[in-house]
GUPAKOL-72064 format. One line per 2 residues: number of its first residue (from 1); for each residue x, y, z of N, C-alpha, C. Coordinates in nm, 3 decimals, m for minus. Atoms other than C-alpha are relative to their C-alpha. Layout:
<rs>
NUM> X,Y,Z,X,Y,Z,X,Y,Z  ...;
</rs>
This chain:
<rs>
1> 0.054,m0.002,m0.134,0.199,1.893,m0.330,m0.122,m0.092,0.006  0.110,0.094,m0.015,m0.039,1.626,m0.210,m0.114,0.061,0.081;
3> 0.117,m0.050,m0.072,m0.390,1.686,m0.081,m0.012,m0.058,0.141  0.006,0.058,m0.134,m0.349,1.454,0.217,0.079,0.091,0.095;
5> m0.074,m0.087,m0.093,m0.260,1.682,0.509,0.116,m0.074,0.067  m0.117,0.059,m0.064,0.083,1.619,0.657,m0.036,m0.052,0.139;
7> 0.037,0.043,m0.134,m0.075,1.596,1.001,m0.073,m0.134,m0.003  0.071,0.128,0.013,m0.303,1.312,0.884,0.098,m0.111,m0.032;
9> m0.100,0.100,0.035,m0.012,1.128,0.727,0.081,m0.040,0.124  m0.077,0.029,m0.122,0.179,1.156,1.055,m0.083,m0.080,0.100;
11> 0.087,0.082,m0.085,m0.120,1.016,1.244,0.000,m0.144,m0.049  0.016,0.134,0.056,m0.148,0.720,1.006,0.130,m0.081,m0.001;
13> m0.125,0.073,0.023,0.219,0.630,0.954,0.039,m0.100,0.109  m0.045,0.098,m0.100,0.299,0.466,1.291,m0.085,m0.128,0.003;
15> 0.090,0.116,m0.001,m0.001,0.234,1.255,0.006,m0.077,m0.132  0.003,0.060,0.132,0.016,0.171,0.881,0.133,m0.066,m0.036;
17> m0.132,0.051,0.039,0.393,0.114,0.846,0.020,m0.148,0.034  m0.023,0.142,m0.029,0.409,m0.219,1.034,m0.093,m0.092,m0.081;
19> 0.092,0.082,0.079,0.105,m0.347,0.843,0.052,m0.014,m0.142  m0.054,0.005,0.136,0.259,m0.257,0.507,0.123,m0.090,m0.009;
21> m0.119,0.087,m0.003,0.586,m0.426,0.601,m0.042,m0.146,0.014  0.055,0.135,m0.018,0.393,m0.734,0.719,m0.055,m0.053,m0.132;
23> 0.061,0.042,0.126,0.201,m0.746,0.390,0.108,m0.033,m0.103  m0.107,0.022,0.098,0.513,m0.712,0.174,0.079,m0.128,0.034;
25> m0.078,0.117,m0.044,0.707,m0.970,0.377,m0.079,m0.130,m0.021  0.081,0.122,0.009,0.425,m1.222,0.392,m0.027,m0.039,m0.146;
27> 0.026,0.031,0.140,0.352,m1.192,0.021,0.125,m0.056,m0.067  m0.123,0.057,0.056,0.715,m1.254,m0.067,0.025,m0.140,0.055;
29> m0.028,0.129,m0.063,0.741,m1.542,0.179,m0.102,m0.107,m0.039  0.106,0.100,0.018,0.406,m1.713,0.113,m0.090,0.023,m0.121;
31> 0.086,m0.039,0.114,0.250,m1.540,m0.191,m0.146,0.013,0.046  0.133,m0.023,m0.057,m0.045,m1.448,0.032,0.004,0.126,0.085;
33> 0.018,m0.115,m0.089,m0.167,m1.129,0.195,m0.104,m0.043,0.103  0.093,0.048,m0.103,m0.325,m1.226,0.528,m0.124,0.089,0.014;
35> 0.123,m0.075,m0.025,m0.687,m1.124,0.582,0.012,0.084,0.127  m0.020,m0.076,m0.124,m0.577,m1.014,0.931,0.070,0.134,m0.028;
37> m0.069,m0.125,0.036,m0.347,m0.755,0.771,m0.097,0.097,m0.066  0.101,m0.084,0.066,m0.630,m0.626,0.552,m0.094,0.059,0.104;
39> 0.090,m0.048,m0.105,m0.859,m0.602,0.854,0.070,0.101,0.091  m0.075,m0.094,m0.083,m0.587,m0.429,1.057,0.008,0.137,m0.068;
41> m0.006,m0.126,0.073,m0.547,m0.165,0.786,m0.136,0.069,m0.001  0.137,m0.051,m0.004,m0.925,m0.123,0.768,m0.028,0.064,0.136;
43> 0.025,m0.052,m0.135,m0.938,m0.075,1.145,0.080,0.127,0.030  m0.078,m0.124,m0.019,m0.660,0.185,1.139,m0.076,0.118,m0.058;
45> 0.075,m0.112,0.058,m0.864,0.399,0.902,m0.127,0.027,0.079  0.124,m0.013,m0.076,m1.182,0.333,1.097,0.022,0.075,0.132;
47> m0.022,m0.054,m0.134,m1.031,0.428,1.435,0.087,0.126,0.003  m0.092,m0.115,m0.002,m0.750,0.674,1.355,m0.049,0.109,m0.096;
49> 0.047,m0.096,0.100,m0.914,0.839,1.054,m0.077,0.118,0.056  0.074,m0.115,m0.054,m1.161,1.049,1.255,0.086,0.095,0.083;
51> m0.092,m0.086,m0.074,m0.870,1.182,1.462,0.092,0.077,m0.096  m0.097,m0.055,0.092,m0.655,1.254,1.157,m0.060,0.092,m0.105;
53> 0.064,m0.073,0.110,m0.904,1.396,0.908,m0.128,0.069,0.046  0.132,m0.056,m0.028,m1.204,1.625,0.910,m0.107,m0.108,m0.023;
55> 0.102,0.105,0.005,m1.517,1.413,0.963,m0.057,m0.020,m0.140  0.058,0.012,0.135,m1.662,1.488,0.619,0.098,m0.069,m0.096;
57> m0.102,0.063,0.084,m1.336,1.391,0.445,0.012,m0.147,0.034  m0.010,0.140,m0.044,m1.307,1.074,0.652,m0.118,m0.081,m0.053;
59> 0.118,0.072,0.048,m1.662,0.976,0.561,0.002,m0.019,m0.152  m0.001,0.010,0.146,m1.629,1.052,0.189,0.107,m0.097,m0.050;
61> m0.107,0.089,0.047,m1.304,0.855,0.161,m0.036,m0.147,0.009  0.047,0.139,0.000,m1.494,0.536,0.242,m0.049,m0.041,m0.139;
63> 0.040,0.030,0.138,m1.625,0.564,m0.115,0.117,m0.060,m0.078  m0.119,0.054,0.066,m1.267,0.496,m0.230,0.010,m0.151,0.021;
65> m0.006,0.142,m0.030,m1.280,0.158,m0.057,m0.098,m0.077,m0.089  0.102,0.069,0.079,m1.602,0.061,m0.236,0.040,m0.007,m0.147;
67> m0.039,m0.004,0.142,m1.476,0.170,m0.579,0.118,m0.094,m0.027  m0.117,0.083,0.021,m1.138,m0.002,m0.543,m0.033,m0.148,0.024;
69> 0.042,0.138,m0.023,m1.299,m0.317,m0.400,m0.074,m0.055,m0.122  0.073,0.044,0.119,m1.535,m0.337,m0.699,0.095,m0.023,m0.117;
71> m0.098,0.015,0.107,m1.250,m0.281,m0.945,0.090,m0.121,0.025  m0.084,0.114,m0.035,m1.033,m0.533,m0.761,m0.071,m0.132,m0.018;
73> 0.080,0.121,0.019,m1.313,m0.789,m0.764,m0.005,m0.037,m0.148  0.005,0.026,0.144,m1.346,m0.752,m1.142,0.136,m0.044,m0.054;
75> m0.134,0.039,0.043,m0.970,m0.769,m1.194,0.035,m0.141,0.048  m0.023,0.134,m0.053,m0.955,m1.078,m0.973,m0.074,m0.105,m0.082;
77> 0.078,0.094,0.082,m1.231,m1.247,m1.170,0.062,m0.020,m0.138  m0.064,0.008,0.131,m1.041,m1.171,m1.492,0.140,m0.061,0.008;
79> m0.132,0.060,m0.018,m0.723,m1.322,m1.344,0.114,0.099,0.000  m0.104,m0.101,0.005,m0.535,m0.993,m1.339,0.055,0.043,0.135;
81> m0.040,m0.044,m0.134,m0.501,m0.956,m0.964,m0.044,m0.106,0.100  0.037,0.095,m0.104,m0.498,m1.182,m0.661,m0.104,0.059,0.093;
83> 0.105,m0.045,m0.091,m0.782,m1.165,m0.411,0.058,0.080,0.117  m0.064,m0.073,m0.110,m0.548,m1.056,m0.130,0.047,0.138,m0.044;
85> m0.043,m0.128,0.055,m0.405,m0.782,m0.350,m0.118,0.095,m0.011  0.120,m0.082,0.018,m0.756,m0.657,m0.430,m0.052,0.048,0.136;
87> 0.050,m0.038,m0.133,m0.860,m0.660,m0.063,0.092,0.102,0.066  m0.094,m0.095,m0.060,m0.543,m0.483,0.051,m0.013,0.137,m0.067;
89> 0.014,m0.127,0.071,m0.577,m0.217,m0.220,m0.128,0.072,0.043  0.126,m0.060,m0.045,m0.939,m0.160,m0.114,0.014,0.058,0.141;
91> m0.018,m0.049,m0.137,m0.842,m0.127,0.253,0.093,0.121,0.005  m0.093,m0.114,0.006,m0.564,0.118,0.156,m0.065,0.122,m0.064;
93> 0.060,m0.109,0.078,m0.790,0.329,m0.068,m0.052,0.117,0.082  0.051,m0.117,m0.075,m0.956,0.543,0.205,0.110,0.095,0.048;
95> m0.110,m0.085,m0.045,m0.614,0.675,0.308,0.040,0.103,m0.107  m0.042,m0.082,0.114,m0.576,0.836,m0.035,m0.106,0.106,m0.031;
97> 0.089,m0.108,0.040,m0.727,1.174,m0.119,m0.029,m0.013,m0.150  0.032,0.014,0.143,m0.913,1.160,m0.452,0.082,0.091,m0.091;
99> m0.080,m0.092,0.080,m0.719,1.462,m0.578,0.145,m0.044,m0.018  m0.137,0.051,0.009,m0.394,1.268,m0.529,0.011,m0.120,m0.094;
101> 0.001,0.122,0.081,m0.492,0.986,m0.767,0.103,0.002,m0.112  m0.099,m0.007,0.108,m0.277,1.106,m1.059,0.141,m0.024,0.054;
103> m0.133,0.018,m0.060,0.031,1.133,m0.837,0.017,m0.142,0.053  m0.007,0.135,m0.054,m0.051,0.801,m0.673,0.025,m0.102,m0.111;
105> m0.020,0.094,0.112,m0.071,0.621,m1.008,0.142,0.007,m0.054  m0.140,m0.014,0.041,0.267,0.762,m1.113,0.094,m0.065,0.102;
107> m0.079,0.059,m0.107,0.413,0.664,m0.778,m0.009,m0.153,m0.005  0.019,0.145,0.005,0.264,0.315,m0.807,0.074,m0.062,m0.118;
109> m0.071,0.053,0.117,0.404,0.264,m1.158,0.150,m0.009,0.028  m0.143,0.001,m0.032,0.753,0.359,m1.039,0.033,m0.107,0.103;
111> m0.025,0.097,m0.106,0.725,0.140,m0.730,m0.014,m0.143,m0.052  0.014,0.135,0.058,0.601,m0.163,m0.927,0.126,m0.036,m0.077;
113> m0.123,0.027,0.077,0.898,m0.134,m1.164,0.119,m0.023,0.092  m0.113,0.013,m0.093,1.147,m0.083,m0.881,m0.011,m0.129,0.081;
115> 0.021,0.122,m0.078,0.994,m0.368,m0.678,0.031,m0.123,m0.083  m0.022,0.116,0.088,1.001,m0.607,m0.972,0.149,m0.020,m0.026;
117> m0.144,0.009,0.028,1.362,m0.528,m1.063,0.076,m0.044,0.125  m0.069,0.033,m0.124,1.474,m0.545,m0.699,m0.025,m0.145,0.041;
119> 0.033,0.138,m0.037,1.291,m0.872,m0.630,0.071,m0.100,m0.091  m0.064,0.092,0.095,1.422,m1.038,m0.946,0.152,0.001,0.017;
121> m0.145,m0.006,m0.024,1.776,m0.916,m0.877,0.035,m0.072,0.129  m0.028,0.064,m0.130,1.760,m1.032,m0.514,m0.008,m0.152,m0.010;
123> 0.012,0.146,0.010,1.644,m1.380,m0.609,0.113,m0.062,m0.081  m0.114,0.050,0.077,1.944,m1.410,m0.842,0.130,m0.001,0.081;
125> m0.120,m0.007,m0.084,2.189,m1.349,m0.556,m0.004,m0.118,0.098  0.002,0.119,m0.086,2.278,m1.678,m0.384,m0.005,0.031,0.151;
127> 0.000,m0.033,m0.144,2.343,m1.513,m0.044,m0.140,0.042,0.046  0.136,m0.042,m0.034,1.995,m1.358,m0.046,m0.091,m0.122,0.002;
129> 0.083,0.121,0.006,1.835,m1.687,m0.150,0.026,m0.089,0.122  m0.033,0.081,m0.118,2.020,m1.864,0.133,m0.058,0.063,0.127;
131> 0.052,m0.070,m0.118,1.907,m1.599,0.384,m0.151,m0.022,0.015  0.146,0.020,0.000,1.540,m1.657,0.287,m0.035,m0.118,m0.090;
133> 0.013,0.116,0.090,1.538,m2.010,0.144,m0.143,m0.046,m0.025  0.136,0.052,0.013,1.169,m2.079,0.196,m0.099,0.097,m0.065;
135> 0.090,m0.095,0.061,1.028,m1.773,0.024,m0.058,m0.058,m0.129  0.071,0.055,0.115,0.770,m1.897,m0.224,0.019,0.088,m0.124;
137> m0.008,m0.093,0.113,0.808,m1.586,m0.441,0.126,m0.017,m0.084  m0.122,0.021,0.079,1.159,m1.690,m0.548,m0.028,m0.085,m0.124;
139> 0.024,0.094,0.110,1.016,m1.963,m0.768,m0.141,0.008,m0.058  0.139,m0.009,0.047,0.652,m1.866,m0.815,m0.006,0.072,m0.134;
141> 0.010,m0.064,0.132,0.543,m1.770,m1.166,m0.058,0.140,0.009  0.058,m0.133,m0.017,0.353,m1.467,m1.032,0.090,0.085,0.090;
143> m0.076,m0.096,m0.080,0.499,m1.156,m0.872,m0.078,0.036,0.126  0.069,m0.035,m0.124,0.418,m1.074,m0.506,m0.038,0.148,0.004;
145> 0.044,m0.140,0.009,0.214,m0.755,m0.554,m0.015,0.067,0.136  0.003,m0.060,m0.133,0.195,m0.706,m0.177,0.122,0.087,0.025;
147> m0.121,m0.081,m0.014,0.550,m0.570,m0.204,m0.022,0.142,m0.053  0.023,m0.139,0.044,0.465,m0.271,m0.427,m0.125,0.065,0.058;
149> 0.120,m0.060,m0.060,0.117,m0.225,m0.278,0.030,0.058,0.138  m0.039,m0.050,m0.132,0.257,m0.194,0.074,0.093,0.119,m0.010;
151> m0.095,m0.111,0.018,0.542,0.025,m0.046,m0.070,0.126,m0.049  0.071,m0.116,0.052,0.302,0.250,m0.235,m0.070,0.077,0.112;
153> 0.069,m0.069,m0.109,0.093,0.325,0.073,0.100,0.067,0.094  m0.103,m0.059,m0.086,0.406,0.383,0.282,0.061,0.125,m0.063;
155> m0.059,m0.115,0.068,0.561,0.615,0.024,m0.099,0.115,m0.010  0.102,m0.105,0.009,0.235,0.805,m0.026,m0.012,0.074,0.133;
157> 0.012,m0.064,m0.131,0.197,0.868,0.347,0.129,0.074,0.036  m0.128,m0.065,m0.028,0.567,0.949,0.380,0.017,0.130,m0.077;
159> m0.010,m0.123,0.080,0.557,1.200,0.095,m0.096,0.107,0.051  0.095,m0.096,m0.055,0.246,1.362,0.240,0.053,0.059,0.130;
161> m0.058,m0.050,m0.125,0.418,1.388,0.579,0.113,0.098,m0.028  m0.110,m0.089,0.036,0.722,1.545,0.415,m0.049,0.131,m0.060;
163> 0.058,m0.124,0.054,0.499,1.796,0.235,m0.018,0.104,0.110  0.023,m0.090,m0.112,0.429,1.944,0.576,0.125,0.067,0.051;
165> m0.124,m0.059,m0.048,0.796,2.016,0.643,0.086,0.055,m0.114  m0.076,m0.050,0.114,0.905,2.115,0.293,0.002,0.152,0.002;
167> m0.006,m0.146,0.005,1.015,2.475,0.225,m0.124,0.060,m0.067  0.120,m0.052,0.068,0.714,2.518,m0.008,m0.117,0.010,0.098;
169> 0.108,m0.001,m0.098,0.479,2.432,0.279,0.021,0.110,0.104  m0.031,m0.102,m0.099,0.656,2.671,0.512,m0.022,0.141,m0.053;
171> 0.010,m0.135,0.058,0.634,2.962,0.268,m0.136,0.030,m0.041;
</rs>
C-alpha cells in the first residue's frame, strides 16, 4: 500500500499523464526533455498540490525537489545523468511521498529494465523504424531516460489511485 492518497493521485493524473507522455516521446525523438515540460510538471504540483494534499504534506514534499535536484546535479556533473533527466526527476519528486521511496525505487528498476528492452527491441523492428524514422534515440549511444522517468511517475500515480479502489482499501 502506498502512502500517496488515492484521491491525490486522481487529482494529479489528468495533468501529469500528458506531460509524462510528452517527455517520453520527446526524449525518444530528440534525446532531450524540454524545459517547458519540466516547468509544466512543476506548475502542476504548485497549483494542484494544495487541492490534492494536506497543506503540511504539500509543503514538506518540496524538500523532495531540492534533494533530488542536488543529487541530479551531482550525477549530471559526473556524467551519469543528463541535465533534462535530472530536472524532470526533481520536478517529479514532490509528487512522491517519502515513505514510498522503497517501492518507488523497485518500480523504477523494473521500469528501466522494461523500457530498455522494449526500446532496443522496437528499434530492431524495421516497421517500427520506418514509422518513426527520425527518432534520434534509435542510433544514439545513450538511452532516452525520459521514457522510464515519465513511465515511473505515471505508474506510481496509477498504482496509488488503484490503492483507493483495491479490496484491501475497502476493508
